[in-house]
C-alpha positions as a Python dict, from the first residue, in 0.01 Angstrom:
ca = {
    (1, 'X'): (0, 0, 0),
    (2, 'X'): (-154, -236, 250),
    (3, 'X'): (68, -330, 541),
    (4, 'X'): (229, -673, 566),
    (5, 'X'): (-72, -778, 779),
    (6, 'X'): (-309, -775, 480),
    (7, 'X'): (-54, -922, 238),
    (8, 'X'): (28, -1207, 476),
    (9, 'X'): (-344, -1272, 532),
    (10, 'X'): (-383, -1319, 156),
    (11, 'X'): (-75, -1544, 149),
    (12, 'X'): (-217, -1748, 436),
    (13, 'X'): (-541, -1791, 242),
    (14, 'X'): (-343, -1924, -57),
    (15, 'X'): (-161, -2158, 181),
    (16, 'X'): (-481, -2293, 334),
    (17, 'X'): (-654, -2334, -2),
    (18, 'X'): (-347, -2507, -151),
    (19, 'X'): (-295, -2757, 131),
    (20, 'X'): (-540, -3006, -17),
    (21, 'X'): (-344, -3031, -343),
    (22, 'X'): (-20, -3218, -403),
    (23, 'X'): (12, -3355, -45),
    (24, 'X'): (353, -3512, -116),
    (25, 'X'): (484, -3162, -190),
    (26, 'X'): (303, -2968, 81),
    (27, 'X'): (389, -3190, 377),
    (28, 'X'): (758, -3097, 374),
    (29, 'X'): (882, -2822, 603),
    (30, 'X'): (1154, -2561, 639),
    (31, 'X'): (1260, -2586, 1000),
    (32, 'X'): (936, -2606, 1195),
    (33, 'X'): (725, -2419, 934),
    (34, 'X'): (548, -2594, 646),
    (35, 'X'): (738, -2518, 324),
    (36, 'X'): (413, -2421, 150),
    (37, 'X'): (341, -2161, 421),
    (38, 'X'): (689, -2011, 384),
    (39, 'X'): (652, -1995, 5),
    (40, 'X'): (313, -1821, 18),
    (41, 'X'): (439, -1575, 281),
    (42, 'X'): (752, -1490, 81),
    (43, 'X'): (567, -1448, -249),
    (44, 'X'): (288, -1245, -88),
    (45, 'X'): (552, -996, 37),
    (46, 'X'): (807, -1019, -247),
    (47, 'X'): (670, -731, -460),
    (48, 'X'): (758, -492, -176),
    (49, 'X'): (1128, -570, -215),
    (50, 'X'): (1141, -237, -401),
    (51, 'X'): (1072, -67, -67),
    (52, 'X'): (1426, -153, 45),
    (53, 'X'): (1571, 63, -234),
    (54, 'X'): (1337, 347, -139),
    (55, 'X'): (1435, 330, 228),
    (56, 'X'): (1806, 318, 140),
    (57, 'X'): (1787, 615, -96),
    (58, 'X'): (1537, 815, 109),
    (59, 'X'): (1299, 832, -189),
    (60, 'X'): (1036, 569, -116),
    (61, 'X'): (785, 691, -374),
    (62, 'X'): (1032, 682, -660),
    (63, 'X'): (1079, 306, -641),
    (64, 'X'): (768, 161, -480),
    (65, 'X'): (483, 12, -691),
    (66, 'X'): (699, 6, -1000),
    (67, 'X'): (875, -287, -1169),
    (68, 'X'): (835, -539, -886),
    (69, 'X'): (459, -472, -883),
    (70, 'X'): (425, -612, -1233),
    (71, 'X'): (251, -935, -1325),
    (72, 'X'): (539, -992, -1567),
    (73, 'X'): (791, -971, -1281),
    (74, 'X'): (566, -1206, -1081),
    (75, 'X'): (563, -1458, -1365),
    (76, 'X'): (944, -1430, -1395),
    (77, 'X'): (1006, -1490, -1023),
    (78, 'X'): (744, -1766, -1011),
    (79, 'X'): (897, -1943, -1313),
    (80, 'X'): (1244, -1932, -1159),
    (81, 'X'): (1113, -2062, -827),
    (82, 'X'): (905, -2340, -990),
    (83, 'X'): (1203, -2444, -1204),
    (84, 'X'): (1424, -2465, -894),
    (85, 'X'): (1162, -2672, -712),
    (86, 'X'): (1123, -2902, -1014),
    (87, 'X'): (1500, -2937, -1047),
    (88, 'X'): (1523, -3026, -679),
    (89, 'X'): (1246, -3288, -677),
    (90, 'X'): (1156, -3354, -1043),
    (91, 'X'): (791, -3286, -971),
    (92, 'X'): (543, -3013, -899),
    (93, 'X'): (650, -2745, -1149),
    (94, 'X'): (295, -2630, -1229),
    (95, 'X'): (188, -2654, -866),
    (96, 'X'): (472, -2437, -736),
    (97, 'X'): (436, -2192, -1024),
    (98, 'X'): (64, -2152, -952),
    (99, 'X'): (111, -2111, -576),
    (100, 'X'): (387, -1853, -620),
    (101, 'X'): (207, -1663, -897),
    (102, 'X'): (-125, -1645, -714),
    (103, 'X'): (47, -1521, -396),
    (104, 'X'): (245, -1261, -591),
    (105, 'X'): (-56, -1150, -799),
    (106, 'X'): (-277, -1104, -493),
    (107, 'X'): (-22, -856, -359),
    (108, 'X'): (-38, -656, -681),
    (109, 'X'): (-420, -661, -686),
    (110, 'X'): (-439, -554, -322),
    (111, 'X'): (-204, -261, -390),
    (112, 'X'): (-421, -166, -690),
    (113, 'X'): (-723, -163, -455),
    (114, 'X'): (-554, 78, -213),
    (115, 'X'): (-559, 456, -189),
    (116, 'X'): (-247, 515, -399),
    (117, 'X'): (-110, 617, -735),
    (118, 'X'): (-162, 266, -872),
    (119, 'X'): (68, -13, -977),
    (120, 'X'): (259, -70, -1300),
    (121, 'X'): (98, -411, -1344),
    (122, 'X'): (210, -459, -1705),
    (123, 'X'): (563, -322, -1684),
    (124, 'X'): (790, -345, -1894),
    (125, 'X'): (530, -332, -2170),
    (126, 'X'): (377, -11, -2040),
    (127, 'X'): (441, 237, -1759),
    (128, 'X'): (67, 285, -1714),
    (129, 'X'): (-45, 269, -1352),
    (130, 'X'): (-357, 71, -1273),
    (131, 'X'): (-603, 125, -986),
    (132, 'X'): (-919, -69, -915),
    (133, 'X'): (-1233, 146, -928),
    (134, 'X'): (-1318, 35, -573),
    (135, 'X'): (-1082, 109, -285),
    (136, 'X'): (-1062, -176, -33),
    (137, 'X'): (-761, -62, 170),
    (138, 'X'): (-647, 273, 300),
    (139, 'X'): (-288, 159, 320),
    (140, 'X'): (28, 296, 470),
    (141, 'X'): (138, 644, 368),
    (142, 'X'): (503, 684, 464),
    (143, 'X'): (496, 1050, 364),
    (144, 'X'): (292, 1102, 684),
    (145, 'X'): (590, 981, 888),
    (146, 'X'): (638, 662, 1087),
    (147, 'X'): (396, 755, 1365),
    (148, 'X'): (87, 875, 1187),
    (149, 'X'): (-264, 844, 1329),
    (150, 'X'): (-374, 739, 981),
    (151, 'X'): (-159, 428, 1018),
    (152, 'X'): (-377, 332, 1313),
    (153, 'X'): (-678, 331, 1079),
    (154, 'X'): (-484, 106, 840),
    (155, 'X'): (-396, -129, 1124),
    (156, 'X'): (-757, -153, 1243),
    (157, 'X'): (-905, -212, 896),
    (158, 'X'): (-641, -470, 811),
    (159, 'X'): (-696, -656, 1135),
    (160, 'X'): (-1063, -670, 1035),
    (161, 'X'): (-957, -801, 693),
    (162, 'X'): (-743, -1065, 866),
    (163, 'X'): (-1038, -1165, 1086),
    (164, 'X'): (-1261, -1193, 778),
    (165, 'X'): (-1006, -1409, 594),
    (166, 'X'): (-959, -1635, 897),
    (167, 'X'): (-1334, -1659, 948),
    (168, 'X'): (-1396, -1757, 586),
    (169, 'X'): (-1115, -2012, 599),
    (170, 'X'): (-1285, -2179, 895),
    (171, 'X'): (-1558, -2277, 650),
    (172, 'X'): (-1307, -2474, 442),
    (173, 'X'): (-1275, -2843, 525),
    (174, 'X'): (-941, -2938, 684),
    (175, 'X'): (-699, -3170, 506),
    (176, 'X'): (-694, -3524, 635),
    (177, 'X'): (-359, -3654, 759),
    (178, 'X'): (-150, -3805, 483),
    (179, 'X'): (16, -4138, 554),
    (180, 'X'): (386, -4163, 465),
}
């Protein structure tokens, strides 16, 4: 699995690319952070919630990349979130569903493009694990222990990925200020 660095970089890309849409929805904030940024960060990390069970039970591999790494689970969580956002403001259901689902799905695709056993992307319909034919990330391997030299390689490659994402986003035009 990629580290949170790569997943948050993908979430940040969704945030930046979504800022130009639905300005009345994206201008609101949670504390000092834009609400859209918080949503993309949460949904880009949410599939790894299964890691908590693995850490608590001491059997990380048994739980990780299973049910929460499913596109079906992503659609379920995204639908619930979009419904709550619609209920709260009576607008933006499709927007919030799309933002949440894209952020969640990118996490699953990135894990499928990592040196791993694959993800159960279509659970509960099948337990088949899917891997992309091309490996883009080395990922974290907790079986190596917390302080593995291989994690340094993951850190370096994901910082390069982050730099690439940020560099490409610099090519995107910035959103003009929206008048209230």
